[in-house]
N, C-alpha and C positions, 0 to 999 in steps of 0.2 A: 617741444620742440623749436631749435632757433631758425632761423630765416632760411638760410642753407637746406634744410631738411627739409621744410614745410612740404607734405605731400610726400611723403618718404616712407616706407615701412622697410621694416630686416626681413629675410628672406624666414625668419623664425615665426614672425606673424603669421604666414600663412602653410608654413609649412603641414602636407596633410599625409597620414598613412590610414589605406583603405586596407582590411583584411577579411579574407573569404576562404572559406573551405572548399577545395575543388570535389565535385560530387559525379558521379558516372554520365550525367546527361551532358558533361562538358567534355567529355573525351573523344577523340577523333576515331579514325577506322584503324589506328593503330594502337589505340589504348592510351595514349597522353590526352593530357589537357589540349583543346586545339586552339592554336595559335591564336584567332579571333576572338575567344573568350577574353585571354590576355589582352590583346589592343581594346578590347571592349571597358575592361577595369581599367586599363591605362589612360581610356579617354575620359572616364568618370574621376579619376583622381587628379587630373592634368586639369580639367574643369571649374573641381572645389578647389583646388591650389591657385588657380588664375583668377577665379571669382573673387576668394579670400583678400586676395592680394590688390584688386583691382576694385573692388566693392561693384561692381558692373556684371553684367551678363558677358559670358563670355563662349566664343565659339573655334574651335579648330581650325586651322588654317593649313599648317602641314604636319608631318609626323617623320623625324630624322632619324636614322641610325636605329631602327629596332635591331638588337644582335639577341637572336635566343642560344644562348649560351648553354644550357641544360634542359632538360624535358620535365613538365612539370607532370607529376603522378595523380592519379584519382587518389582522395583521401588528405591531401595533403592543404596544409594553411599554408595560403600566399597573401604576401603583404605588397602593398605595390606603396613604396616612399617616394613621396613627390615634394620637389621644393623649387621654388624661383631661381634659376639659373642666371637672368637677363631680362633686362627690361629694354624696349623701345619706345617710342611716344606713346602707339596703345596696343603692340603686341610684347607678346612675355615666351621666354623658353622655357619650359618646366623639364628639368631632367627627372627621369623615373628610375629607381631600381627597385626589381621587384627580386626578394626573396621566398623561398619556398619551404616552408618546416613538415618535416615528416613527425607528424604527432605522437608515433608511438616509442620513435626512436630519440627523438631530439634534434635530428639531423638538421641542421640548416644550408642550404644552399643558394647562390647566388644566381637566379636564372636568366633575368634577362636587362639590358638599360636600354633606355630609348631617351628621345628629346622631343615633345612636344610646342610646338608654338601655339600660341593662342591669342585672340585679340579680344579685346572687350569693346563691347555695344554699347553706345547710349541709349537713350528713351527715343531717339529718332532712327536708331537701328544702323547708325553710321558707326565708325571706329571713333574711340574717345581715350582721351591721355588716361594712362594709369600713373600712379604715385613710382618717384624714384625708386632704387633698389638699396637699402642701407646694408653695406658690405660690412660685416663685423669677425670675420676671420680671415686668414691666409688661403681656404678651401674655398672660400666662396667669393673671394678674387679671382683665385684660379678657376674655377667655374664658370665668370662673367667672359673675365679673358677667351675662353676656349669656346664658348658662346659668339663670341664677334669672328673668331677665327674661321670658327666652322659656317657663318653667314658668309665669309670671304669664300670659302673655299665651293660654298654652293654659287655665288653671283659667278665665279669663273668657271664653274663647270657648266652652266645654263649657257654662259658668251660662249665657249669653247663648242657646244652641242650646238649653238646657231649656226657659228659659223663653218660646222660640217656641215649640216645640213644644206647652207645657202651653198657651199662648194660642191655639194654630191660630186657632182659630175669630174671634177679633180681627184678624187680620190681614186688611190690603187688598191681598187677591190681584189685582185686577183692574188697581191701580196699581202692584204690585210685577212683574207679566209685561207691562206696557205696555212698548214699546218692545225688548223682549226677544225673542230669535230660537226662539219659540216659537209654536204655534199650538193653544191650548186650547181643545178641543172638549167639554169636561164642562158639566156644569151645576152640579156640587157643585163644594167647594173642598176638601173634606176627604176 
């Protein structure tokens, strides 16, 4: 590697897929695979991907945009496909695409998409620097830029929510609740 790419790895270096057969004990009361099972598998593949990229122990710090697009059935083979989308100093955003396959019919469906933010920890249990990400395709550049925007949107959301809470008394609660599916029986707004 040249001097500019020292301590850098491509997304392909850490790309990981975990595949598991969905068994009856994973089902919820509706007979579909429980979302918590899928989240646990997503956390595992995010950990494996982040650890491969960083070469360090990693922890989950946030899970963003978990979209459950279609139900997963008992008996399907589920694959969690994870890739590094973004790196900061010690953090990494892992994009995960979940697909399920009906092993009898061969039908494949995209069931979930999500983004895990992982942080690498050093031997002292403090955040440690991770290798830069080498972007090798237009898709990888797009994913990196999308992660930057998601980070900005999240910061704006948190700032706006903080302002709303700080100025709670100034909110026009009656207007906000009008035409909503609630019945306000309180006399106070705070």
